[in-house]
C-alpha positions as CSV (number, residue, x, y, z in Angstrom):
1,X,0.0,0.0,0.0
2,X,2.9,2.4,0.7
3,X,3.6,5.0,3.3
4,X,0.8,7.3,4.2
5,X,1.1,11.0,4.0
6,X,-0.6,13.5,6.3
7,X,-2.0,16.4,4.3
8,X,-4.6,19.1,4.9
9,X,-7.2,19.8,2.3
10,X,-9.3,22.9,2.3
11,X,-12.9,22.7,1.0
12,X,-15.3,25.6,1.3
13,X,-12.9,27.4,3.7
14,X,-12.7,24.4,6.1
15,X,-9.6,22.3,6.5
16,X,-9.7,18.5,6.6
17,X,-6.8,16.5,7.7
18,X,-6.3,13.3,5.6
19,X,-3.9,10.4,5.5
20,X,-3.4,9.2,2.0
21,X,-0.8,7.4,-0.2
22,X,1.6,9.4,-2.3
23,X,-0.2,8.0,-5.4
24,X,-3.5,9.4,-4.2
25,X,-2.2,12.9,-3.4
26,X,-2.5,14.5,-6.8
27,X,-6.0,13.1,-7.3
28,X,-7.2,14.3,-3.9
29,X,-5.8,17.7,-4.3
30,X,-7.3,18.0,-7.8
31,X,-10.7,16.8,-6.5
32,X,-10.6,19.4,-3.7
33,X,-9.7,22.1,-6.2
34,X,-12.6,21.0,-8.5
35,X,-15.0,21.1,-5.6
36,X,-13.9,24.6,-4.6
37,X,-14.3,25.8,-8.2
38,X,-17.8,24.4,-8.4
39,X,-18.7,26.1,-5.1
40,X,-17.4,29.4,-6.4
41,X,-19.4,29.0,-9.6
42,X,-22.6,28.5,-7.5
43,X,-21.8,31.4,-5.3
44,X,-21.2,33.7,-8.3
45,X,-24.3,32.6,-10.2
46,X,-26.9,32.1,-7.4
47,X,-28.0,34.0,-4.3
48,X,-26.9,31.0,-2.1
49,X,-24.4,31.8,0.5
50,X,-24.8,29.0,3.0
51,X,-21.8,26.7,2.6
52,X,-23.8,23.6,3.4
53,X,-26.2,24.4,0.5
54,X,-23.3,25.1,-1.8
55,X,-21.7,21.8,-0.9
56,X,-25.0,19.9,-1.4
57,X,-25.5,21.5,-4.8
58,X,-21.9,20.7,-5.8
59,X,-22.2,17.1,-4.6
60,X,-25.5,16.7,-6.6
61,X,-23.9,18.0,-9.7
62,X,-20.8,15.8,-9.4
63,X,-22.9,12.7,-8.7
64,X,-25.1,13.4,-11.7
65,X,-22.1,13.9,-14.0
66,X,-20.6,10.6,-12.6
67,X,-23.8,8.7,-13.3
68,X,-24.0,10.1,-16.8
69,X,-20.4,9.2,-17.4
70,X,-20.9,5.6,-16.1
71,X,-24.0,5.2,-18.3
72,X,-22.1,6.5,-21.4
73,X,-19.2,4.1,-20.6
74,X,-21.7,1.2,-20.3
75,X,-23.3,2.1,-23.7
76,X,-19.9,2.3,-25.4
77,X,-18.8,-1.0,-23.9
78,X,-22.0,-2.7,-25.1
79,X,-21.6,-1.3,-28.6
80,X,-17.9,-2.3,-28.7
81,X,-18.9,-5.9,-27.6
82,X,-21.5,-6.1,-30.3
83,X,-19.0,-4.9,-32.9
84,X,-16.5,-7.5,-31.8
85,X,-19.1,-10.2,-31.9
86,X,-20.1,-9.2,-35.4
87,X,-16.5,-9.2,-36.5
88,X,-15.8,-12.6,-35.0
89,X,-18.9,-14.0,-36.6
90,X,-17.7,-12.7,-39.9
91,X,-14.3,-14.3,-39.5
92,X,-15.9,-17.7,-38.5
93,X,-18.3,-17.5,-41.5
94,X,-15.4,-16.8,-43.8
95,X,-13.3,-19.6,-42.4
96,X,-16.2,-22.1,-42.7
97,X,-16.9,-21.0,-46.3
98,X,-13.2,-21.5,-47.2
99,X,-13.1,-25.0,-45.6
100,X,-16.3,-26.2,-47.0
101,X,-15.0,-25.5,-50.6
102,X,-12.0,-27.8,-50.0
């Protein structure tokens, strides 16, 4: 697993101490930055000032995006599988056609 690092992450002007691996550090810091950017966008565009509401709105938007991404990936995977099956079927048909002529 590796050695754990102690870092502090600031989200919505609150600091959260975390213990994470070195490999996780960049992702965690980027995630915190993305959350803070989203909160700032909501603050700038809406009359909401309560941090709890801003966090909830951000969480809802991130979750919706993640679900949409997961659904898109599933659709792509299904289509890729169908394409591969069609290709393999074509190869088998060609092979059988060649061997039946011999």
